[in-house]
LOVODO-797739 format. One record per residue (C-alpha): x, y, z. Coordinates in pm, whole numbers, padded with zeros to 5 digits, always signed. Example, Ala and Ser with C-alpha at 12.3 -4.5 7.8 and 13.67 -1.06 7.14 Angstrom:
BEGIN
+01230-00450+00780+01367-00106+00714
end
This chain:
BEGIN
+02588+13813+04037+02866+14006+03859+02855+14286+04120+02826+14035+04406+03185+13857+04276+03433+14167+04422+03237+14153+04712+03280+13775+04746+03682+13820+04640+03794+14055+04933+03629+13877+05164+03799+13548+05124+04101+13826+05133+04021+13963+05452+03998+13595+05575+04270+13482+05435+04481+13800+05641+04304+13789+05918+04482+13353+05948+04815+13438+05893+05051+13524+06211+05379+13674+06169+05655+13517+06416+05978+13772+06519+06266+13703+06737+06601+13647+06805+06789+13333+06874+07076+13343+07147+07296+13109+07357+07277+13057+07695+07556+13373+07709+07273+13594+07533+07512+13591+07204+07318+13604+06879+07312+13240+06639+07329+13330+06299+07192+13014+06059+06950+12881+06356+06678+12705+06223+06287+12732+06336+06015+12568+06156+05651+12535+06298+05574+12098+06336+05443+11941+06083+05433+12214+05822+05657+12410+05561+05657+12730+05749+05952+12873+05889+06258+13064+05871+06663+13105+05932+06811+13338+06166+07044+13586+06050+07399+13694+06134+07260+13868+06426+07011+13592+06524+06690+13749+06420+06425+13548+06218+06074+13668+06025+05813+13441+05922+05433+13429+05820+05272+13096+05877+04889+13055+05821+04869+12771+06084+04662+12849+06353+04609+12740+06732+04871+12564+06976+05130+12452+06802+05506+12331+06824+05798+12533+06702+06103+12362+06698+06436+12546+06710+06805+12401+06590+07129+12493+06559+07464+12305+06471+07629+12239+06821+07363+12317+07072+07074+12092+07206+06803+12121+06971+06481+12332+07147+06120+12301+07137+05831+12564+07205+05447+12591+07217+05308+12897+07031+04984+13040+07066+04879+13120+06675+04639+13359+06632+04697+13579+06360+04883+13934+06331+05267+13949+06472+05399+13718+06755+05695+13788+06908+05930+13519+07109+06278+13505+07234+06435+13162+07203+06757+13053+07417+06922+12712+07292+07226+12541+07526+07496+12453+07423+07532+12085+07286+07819+11937+07548+08019+11668+07305+08293+11494+07448+08507+11632+07099+08455+11959+07201+08454+12013+07577+08677+12124+07804+08889+11883+07915+08988+11842+08318+09313+11815+08298+09522+11997+08593+09775+11805+08785+09755+11498+08540+09906+11376+08220+09684+11092+08018+09735+10873+07762+09391+10651+07641+09200+10565+07359+09023+10878+07432+09326+11123+07451+09528+11061+07173+09699+11427+07237+10098+11435+07205+10094+11537+07572+10172+11195+07740+10375+10907+07684+10215+10603+07460+10373+10253+07513+10566+10279+07203+10672+10619+07352+10797+10475+07697+11031+10208+07485+11186+10427+07268+11281+10704+07515+11648+10637+07542+11723+10680+07885+11399+10480+08008+11593+10153+07928+11182+10042+07860+11094+10129+08198+10753+10286+08248+10914+10469+08523+11204+10544+08385+11016+10744+08116+10808+10922+08364+11119+11108+08468+11139+11291+08141+10785+11476+08248+10798+11778+08424+10782+11713+08868+10970+11360+08871+11286+11411+09041+11611+11190+08854+11690+10998+09176+11901+10702+09061+12044+10505+09398+11640+10439+09493+11327+10251+09283+10983+10500+09291+10888+10830+09121+10979+11123+09304+10710+11364+09248+10721+11760+09343+10929+11674+09656+10744+11386+09783+10921+11004+09898+10877+10695+09658+10613+10628+09902+10413+10899+09815+10348+10781+09443+10128+10534+09437+10079+10287+09119+09715+10140+09007+09647+09879+08749+09313+09843+08633+09177+10013+08911+09311+09864+09240+09630+09952+09423+09922+09770+09345+10220+09679+09584+10562+09582+09478+10529+09730+09187+10902+09767+09190+11155+09491+09186+11264+09459+09601+11483+09753+09730+11885+09698+09693+12124+09916+09891+12242+10240+09652+12106+10061+09357+11781+10147+09165+11535+09928+09097+11285+09876+08766+10918+09811+08757+10816+09462+08666+10560+09515+08406+10635+09575+08030+10490+09906+07899+10344+09697+07596+10062+09544+07931+09924+09894+07916+09675+10065+07709+09633+10340+07909+09757+10575+08173+09733+10873+08376+10021+11036+08574+09897+11235+08819+10153+11490+08983+09907+11578+09204+09448+11658+09195+09380+11324+09119+09040+11166+09172+08866+11077+09457+08907+10705+09331+09206+10665+09431+09417+10731+09803+09666+10662+10011+09891+10867+09827+10052+11209+09934+10168+11359+09617+10075+11126+09309+09929+10835+09132+10022+10636+08839+09733+10493+08698+09754+10238+08474+09454+10040+08226+09562+09708+08063+09497+09649+07702+09197+09451+07592+09146+09189+07307+09443+09147+07085+09394+09275+06712+09470+08891+06614+09687+08586+06690+10012+08638+06767+10353+08547+06908+10730+08657+07017+11061+08571+07116+11335+08849+07217+11710+08772+07283+11961+08954+07403+12304+09027+07558+12103+09020+07889+11792+08823+07880+11604+08552+07627+11201+08527+07618+10894+08428+07444+10491+08437+07428+10177+08410+07231+09828+08535+07241+09549+08358+07081+09247+08477+06961+08898+08326+06953+08785+08274+06592+08455+08501+06723+08700+08784+06824+08579+08750+07183+08812+08611+07410+09174+08546+07414+09435+08421+07667+09828+08385+07665+10117+08351+07851+10474+08529+07840+10818+08398+07982+11139+08574+08073+11506+08500+08199+11792+08786+08261+12095+08709+08371+12336+08982+08333+12683+08789+08409+12802+08862+08044+12696+09228+08057+12857+09276+08389+13188+09109+08254+13178+09328+07984+13102+09625+08182+13274+09690+08511+13063+09749+08837+13145+09950+09118+13066+09677+09323+13187+09295+09353+12918+09049+09231+12904+08683+09350+12577+08633+09175+12494+08852+08903+12103+08995+08898+11914+08700+08808+11531+08636+08727+11299+08429+08589+10928+08554+08524+10620+08377+08374+10258+08563+08341+09954+08474+08195+09619+08659+08076+09279+08589+07952+09020+08856+07846+08621+08780+07810+08403+09033+07610+08096+08938+07862+07844+09217+07649+07899+09491+07362+08037+09724+07630+08189+09471+07899+08492+09312+07990+08648+09079+08201+09066+09073+08247+09268+08847+08413+09659+08945+08445+09886+08760+08678+10271+08708+08699+10519+08493+08914+10899+08657+08936+11200+08542+09137+11474+08727+09177+11889+08675+09293+12145+08916+09372+12432+08924+09567+12758+09135+09619+13004+09318+09845+13128+09626+09844+13412+09829+10072+13343+09868+10358+13341+10249+10532+13327+10111+10879+13640+09916+10893+13914+10014+10602+13984+09685+10441+13716+09491+10510+13360+09400+10298+13047+09480+10311+12819+09150+10217+12459+09193+10084+12255+08915+09929+11886+08927+09837+11622+08649+09719+11271+08739+09604+10954+08591+09485+10654+08813+09368+10282+08667+09293+10043+08902+09135+09684+08853+09032+09452+09101+08894+09111+09035+08826+08867+09312+08681+08490+09373+08503+08334+09649+08321+07988+09632+08220+07701+09874+08151+07406+09780+08351+07155+09964+08160+06970+10274+08243+07324+10467+08159+07471+10318+08437+07784+10091+08464+07961+09897+08684+08355+09811+08749+08486+09610+09011+08816+09487+09057+09023+09270+09259+09430+09224+09292+09654+08999+09540+10017+09020+09551+10259+08803+09811+10586+08946+09808+10881+08709+10010+11226+08848+10073+11512+08700+10222+11813+08908+10288+12160+08886+10486+12410+09139+10560+12804+09060+10651+13106+09165+10658+13377+08945+10501+13802+09018+10477+13993+09093+10150+13988+08716+10115+13591+08705+10074+13591+08500+10427+13322+08565+10612+13430+08795+10955+13246+08900+11247+13443+09239+11402+13412+09332+11698+13217+09628+11795+13068+09582+11450+12911+09251+11535+12546+09502+11439+12638+09437+11062+12604+09035+11084+12233+09005+11063+11920+08847+10808+11579+08941+10753+11301+08763+10644+10958+08944+10569+10670+08845+10379+10359+09034+10237+10016+08944+10168+09845+09225+10014+09444+09191+09891+09240+09511+09712+08953+09533+09618+08723+09793+09441+08375+09865+09288+08242+10173+09145+07883+10238+08981+07857+10514+08720+07560+10685+08627+07551+10906+08306+07351+11230+08256+07261+11454+07984+07618+11568+07797+07890+11448+07981+07738+11493+08347+07840+11134+08544+07791+11064+08886+08038+10782+08999+07989+10632+09364+08199+10315+09512+08397+10165+09828+08770+10026+09833+08883+09774+10069+09261+09764+10116+09415+09462+10316+09802+09396+10412+09954+09192+10649+10331+09204+10670+10561+08942+10876+10930+09013+10945+11191+08809+11114+11510+08992+11236+11787+08798+11309+12101+08971+11501+12453+08826+11458+12385+08596+11832+12129+08454+11677+11832+08675+11864+11534+08703+11664+11277+08979+11637+10938+08887+11450+10684+09184+11408+10363+09163+11240+10183+09487+11124+09823+09340+11007+09635+09675+10850+09259+09729+10723+09167+10030+10493+08816+10065+10443+08718+10383+10181+08349+10519+10035+08397+10748+09772+08158+10984+09579+08279+11185+09265+08028+11404+09000+08149+11509+08645+07984+11818+08577+07991+12033+08237+07792+12298+08251+07888+12419+07889+08166+12291+07651+08365+12586+07839+08344+12504+08189+08334+12187+08361+08393+12074+08753+08487+11753+08876+08340+11730+09271+08458+11477+09487+08502+11355+09860+08663+11034+09973+08626+10871+10320+08889+10654+10459+08892+10442+10797+09245+10272+10923+09219+09993+11194+09582+10001+11241+09540+10375+11317+09196+10356+11473+09131+10679+11291+08883+10794+11010+08941+11081+10761+08751+11221+10481+08941+11418+10178+08764+11609+09978+08866+11692+09604+08781+11955+09378+08886+12056+08989+08748+12318+08759+08861+12364+08393+08784+12615+08149+08816+12676+07770+08998+12984+07635+08976+12888+07304+08920+12590+07048+09255+12435+07138+09355+12622+07471+09228+12611+07880+09297+12706+08186+09249+12459+08476+09246+12466+08841+09290+12194+09131+09252+12140+09546+09279+11851+09728+09331+11665+10053+09531+11351+10054+09620+11119+10289+09813+10805+10341+09941+10530+10652+10292+10565+10725+10506+10411+10546+10554+10061+10620+10947+10104+10719+10885+10304+10959+10650+10050+11138+10586+09938+11442+10484+10264+11611+10667+10404+11943+10323+10577+12025+09971+10608+11838+09982+10784+11547+09763+10954+11288+09704+11002+10901+10004+11192+10781+09833+11469+10509+09854+11698+10208+09702+11975+10105+09715+12086+09695+09662+12359+09498+09725+12352+09153+09704+12596+08819+09759+12476+08469+09722+12643+08123+09754+12381+07803+09761+12456+07446+09680+12128+07262+09668+12051+06897+09687+11711+06722+10070+11738+06720+10173+11987+06975+10136+12068+07313+10229+12311+07581+10163+12286+07943+10219+12540+08213+10174+12441+08554+10230+12613+08912+10113+12429+09235+10179+12462+09612+10124+12167+09819+10151+12184+10244+10271+11861+10446+10082+11817+10806+10139+11552+11032+10430+11387+10876+10598+11116+11023+10893+11206+11301+11141+10880+11393+11318+10788+11664+11641+10510+11664+11564+10191+11878+11835+09895+11822+11966+10064+11492+11634+10109+11339+11414+10452+11307+11073+10377+11423+10750+10612+11396+10768+10838+11736+10504+11075+11641+10302+11298+11359+10520+11639+11450+10628+11658+11107+10559+11938+10805+10653+12036+10506+10582+12242+10192+10653+12189+09849+10600+12478+09539+10696+12499+09203+10634+12564+08762+10639+12323+08559+10715+12363+08158+10598+12072+07883+10653+12148+07533+10600+11853+07283+10606+11864+06864+10552+11601+06650+10483+11897+06364+10684+12152+06281+10956+11915+06187+10934+11621+05905+10999+11285+06118+11079+11433+06412+10899+11399+06754+11049+11605+07077+10974+11687+07381+11121+11916+07653+11060+11939+08021+11149+12204+08271+11091+12205+08651+11117+12450+08943+11076+12292+09296+11108+12472+09622+11073+12225+09931+11160+12216+10270+10977+11973+10526+11096+11855+10914+11047+11472+10913+11205+11118+11026+11492+11194+11218+11538+11563+11035+11633+11771+11329+11489+12085+11200+11268+12224+10843+11551+12120+10564+11513+12031+10185+11500+11663+10159+11773+11493+10011+11567+11326+09727+11512+11680+09584+11682+11873+09313+11570+12267+09259+11602+12250+08878+11541+11936+08662+11470+11926+08273+11463+11668+07993+11512+11710+07612+11380+11391+07440+11377+11362+07029+11284+11098+06839+11364+11098+06443+11259+10783+06228+11525+10775+05923+11278+10610+05604+11536+10541+05418+11776+10338+05672+11451+10197+05834+11600+10321+06151+11445+10491+06459+11724+10720+06634+11650+10807+07011+11790+11092+07166+11735+11210+07534+11938+11420+07792+11815+11498+08163+11963+11730+08393+11878+11784+08770+12042+12065+08991+12260+11923+09267+12096+11790+09592+12137+11855+09914+12269+11544+10095+12301+11501+10505+12455+11326+10785+12235+11317+11075+12348+11201+11408+12166+11143+11748+12327+11312+12050+12417+11036+12321+12281+11201+12580+11956+11342+12448+11906+11178+12186+11827+11475+11955+11933+11447+11589+12221+11694+11544+12374+11735+11140+12779+11639+11106+12780+11689+10728+12609+11887+10471+12633+12002+10134+12497+11963+09800+12619+11719+09552+12772+11816+09191+12477+11893+08909+12377+11531+08724+12389+11497+08337+12287+11230+08151+12284+11189+07779+12182+10845+07633+12119+10705+07295+11919+10466+07098+11901+10284+06770+11593+10076+06673+11656+09913+06304+11297+09739+06211+11330+09530+05872+11092+09301+05775+11250+08942+05806+11192+08668+05480+10896+08745+05248+10661+09000+05334+10361+08828+05342+10514+08571+05623+10446+08813+05841+10698+08788+06059+10872+09122+06185+11147+09214+06402+11332+09526+06549+11679+09533+06677+11782+09727+06935+12126+09907+07002+12076+10171+07331+12403+10344+07531+12264+10516+07817+12512+10813+07985+12720+10821+07651+12952+11090+07744+13013+10895+08049+12921+11227+08294+12962+11125+08655+12659+11078+08841+12685+11148+09202+12332+11095+09395+12437+11108+09731+12646+11014+10033+12695+10696+10293+12885+10744+10575+13058+10502+10816+12819+10424+11134+13011+10719+11320+13004+10909+11088+13367+10979+10994+13412+10878+10654+13178+10943+10360+13171+10765+10031+12947+10902+09698+12645+10700+09596+12666+10633+09234+12520+10401+08971+12649+10077+08975+12855+10162+08620+12858+10483+08480+12751+10340+08126+12544+10093+08004+12495+09924+07693+12187+09711+07567+12189+09515+07233+11855+09301+07141+11677+09158+06896+11256+09126+06919+11087+08929+06649+10701+08889+06660+10498+08670+06423+10145+08756+06334+10145+09119+06439+10374+09419+06293+10485+09631+06568+10755+09780+06343+10439+10025+06200+10351+10107+06583+10727+10278+06592+10717+10433+06292+10359+10548+06274+10470+10717+06614+10763+10921+06491+10505+11022+06143
end
């Protein structure tokens, strides 16, 4: 027996060696780069290995037959391979795909500034940023004018972006189009937006190349998202030299629903008594507003939101007439605006989501024009009878949108949807002899769209979209492709490209039509570089925009009416934005600069010219510092724009052809503003009553600001277009009960 023992041991050893399999190979990513530290293990066993610095591995296993090999690496999607273990040496090549996550993936940003719960970079302006920007006067669009791409236009409301008119920028709230976002126009005086910055939690200011979900805007889109449920019930009051108001928000005990109301009254009588105005106001601007909201959490990820408001405002003034020296031009306006917005977001299961919204606006304006003598008595002068007129207008606007979204592996998303935009504008124009002209312009625009977010890797992403629209008024259809690409250059830097076609109806003020028209069209090309950290942002962007089928107008009965789509234009430029919250303690500042080269032949222009709302150079510097010992936020801003072109365009009486009677450039625009916010607690700290005291002064250096010129009817005299007052001072107090907004202001600057 002893002689058999060595033989049995040798046989057992041989059987054991024959059952061993040596697994060798290398682990790489999809770019063939080695993945050190990758883990490999035979499922349901203890056999495996870790890849070395070159991605190579080697291990021995006693398992046999068909087995599953699991491979994992941090930042990559786990993989499983089926292997046949037959003994001996077995060589495999393993390739892992990079895991695409929201934290590490490239972000498509060409042409857009974004602030939301998902994007907390320093690049864009939050609601606190807006109200603490000294030159903004707590107006959303006023703050956006400190960003590159926006023009410093002070004689008219709206956002003039990259050589486009204000009408080429559209605003959307919770996905639906907002008509009459601003208070109604007043000759030579810019109007504010109707909505409080604190209403919104998310802001996207797209200066071009925006998503296929939005249309009817040739130049830019301002996309706003309202807040969800408040953190707790609260109340607030405010009082200033020009306004007073208050409101409350009630949060249900189960924290699944809330409702609230706000009311405000504004009257500029006292301010205008202390600060002389260029116009002689017989009725200073007065406004009343009432708004209400409710929010219901319909599921873990679902939310139903409603916001509605009613505002009324009145204004009346006179100013010296250019048409007859010694006389006054008279103007008055009375407006009632009603706005409702209902939106719903819901998860449908199977990684499907739904977003639906409907909004309705009714705006009614009554405008009266005329002349008065030096004694403020109404007069009607021979040859100037046309200046005695009245205009009553009413617009009803309904917008409905439905979007369904399907999420796939990684961040890949498909969106499909449709939109209906219905409007009915009725205006009655009464001239001096009582003759009345009534115009009705009904329109229905139906749109369908599709958009795909494709994340190929964490470094490379694309957004592909297409939008089609049909206009009942124009009886025409358009198809607009959109494409954006983004490539991550490093951990904090990326490059983006964007291309898109954008269509828009003629603006209401150019209608009715003298001849059949088609959509106006703009083609955008954008290239961007962005370097972003948690506290700093650098953006460099270059763009080119080509206009086609712009509206050309002809004068009829004193109005410029749409005559053809023979207009063209282009705009090119470069932009820079730098924001820094890091390098100087308690100081947040940003610098923006834009260079714009634009020409267009549209409206009554006699040829291809730089539009009178476009400055070649614009720049802004905004700084905010919180002084802890003083409990004071110090806000400073400086805005600059090079001189804008101005023209006096007349029409030849014989040929009706336009010609330039006068032209030039305005002086450069300068505006330096300062604001102080004092943030003390009121009473005992546990009383939960907090206050913010505000002092702001616009144009503290009293610069003369000329936006252009107005001309007499015969074109022989002109007068500079300037702000009603060079300097404006605001003093106010905002008191809240239950919610400490002072922390928001402090934390925003630390």
